[in-house]
N, C-alpha and C positions, 0 to 999 in steps of 0.2 A: 290552929289557924285562927289567929285574933289579929287585929289591927293592933300595930305596935307592940305585939308580944312575939316570942320565938317559943314554938313547942319544942319539945325534946321526947323522943321515943327509943327506948334502949332495946336493944334483941341481939342475937348471935347468929353466926353464919352456921347453918346446919349442912349435913351432908348432903340433903334434897337441893341445895342452893348450889352445889357444885357442877363444874362442867368436866369434860374427859381428862382436863390438865389439872385438876383439884382446885381450881380457884371456882370464886363466885363466876357464875355464868352470868355475862354483861347485862341481858334483861332483869335479873334479879335484882339490879339496884334501882330499877325502876318499880319491882314489887315492894322493895323495903319503903322507897318514898311514897308509894300508893298506901300502903299498909300505916304506914305514919300520918298521912294526910287523913284517913278515917279515922285513926285513932285521935286526932286532934279534934275533928269534929265530934266524936263521942265523949272526949273531956270537956267539950265545950257546951254539951246539951243537947247536940243534934244528930244522934247517931244514924248510920246509912240505912238501919232498919226502919227508923222513923221518916226518912227521906223516901223510901220506897212506898211507904204506906201513904204518905202525902204526894206520891207520884211526881217527884221532883229529884233532880239530881245534878251532878255536874259532868261536863265533858270537857276533855283536853281540846283546846282550839289551836293551840300552836305551841311547838316546843323551840327552845332557844337556849344557847350558852350550857350545852352539854359537855361536861368534862371528866374523863375518867383519869385519876393520877397515880393509882396503885391498885393492883388487887386485892381482894379479900380471900382470907382462906378459913378452910372450916375450923370452927372453934373460936375465932375472933369476936369479941364483944364489940358493939358498934352502937353510937348514939346516931339518929336520924335526926336532923333539926328541920322543920318546917316554918316558914314565914312567907305571910301574905302581905300584899303592899299593890299599889296602884289600881286602887277600888274604883269601880264605876257601877252603875246601878246594876249590871247584869255580868260583870266579869271582875276577876282580880287575878293578878300574877302571883304564881308561887313558885318559890325559892326552897329546894331541899338541898342539904349537904351532909355528908356522912363523915363522922370522924372516927377514930378507932379508940377501942375502952370506953370506959366509964367517964371521961373526961368532958363532962356537958357545959362546961365554962363557954362562955364567948368573951373574948378577950374586949374587944371594942368594935364598932361598925367597920372601921377600915381593915382589922383582922380578924374578923370572924369567920373567912373561909381558909386561913392559914393552915389548918390542920386537917382541911378537907381532903378526902380521897376519893370524893365524888361529888359532883355539883350538877344541878339541872335547873333551869327556870322555864315554866311555861305558863299559858294563858289558860284559866278556868272559865268556863260559860255556864251558867244556871240556866237548866232547861227542864221543861216540863215534859214528863213521860206518859201523860195520860191518854194520850192516843195510841199508844203501844198496848197491844192486846196480849202478845205472849213472849216469852224469851225462849231463847237467847237473843240477843239483839243481833239483827241481820241488816244489811243493807237498805232493805224496804223498810224495816221499823226506824232505823236512823233517821231515815227522810221524815219521819212524823214527830221527830223531836222538834219542840217549840222553845225558841230561846225567850226568857222571860226576866223580868227584874228580881232581885232578891227578896224572898217573902220574908215576914217578920222574923220566923224563926232562924232563918239564915242570918239575918242582919244582928240576932242577939249573940249567935254562935260566933261570927266574925267580929262582934265587939264594933258595931258600925251604929 
């Protein structure tokens, strides 16, 4: 996830990803996207482990434009694309889309979603988790999250 860049993450649909109909269970598409986002942060120098040490993180503030175009089957190789845009000092929009196979080419801005079997756009908010004493997160702890401006490491990772 870097301003002006599209991150690519390749993976494979595994047995554990399937529902009783032998297709990827629909929440798995979001897991693929979340894994790709975390990998992007790692590739750009700010892995989740460091975010936790710094007591900061991201939370999804709003979901929009979710589209499932075709089921995924066991053994299929997929490429998950991640693109960040619409940056403010505390938020950014993230778009993920999944293409089949190892074709990780992006034709052009107008056609980049043409091969997508899944697409989702959401708003990420940067938060401090300093006040949270224990995990897992529960409703009480979530109330303690504080929205904050991007720190220097986040700005570097995002290319801001």
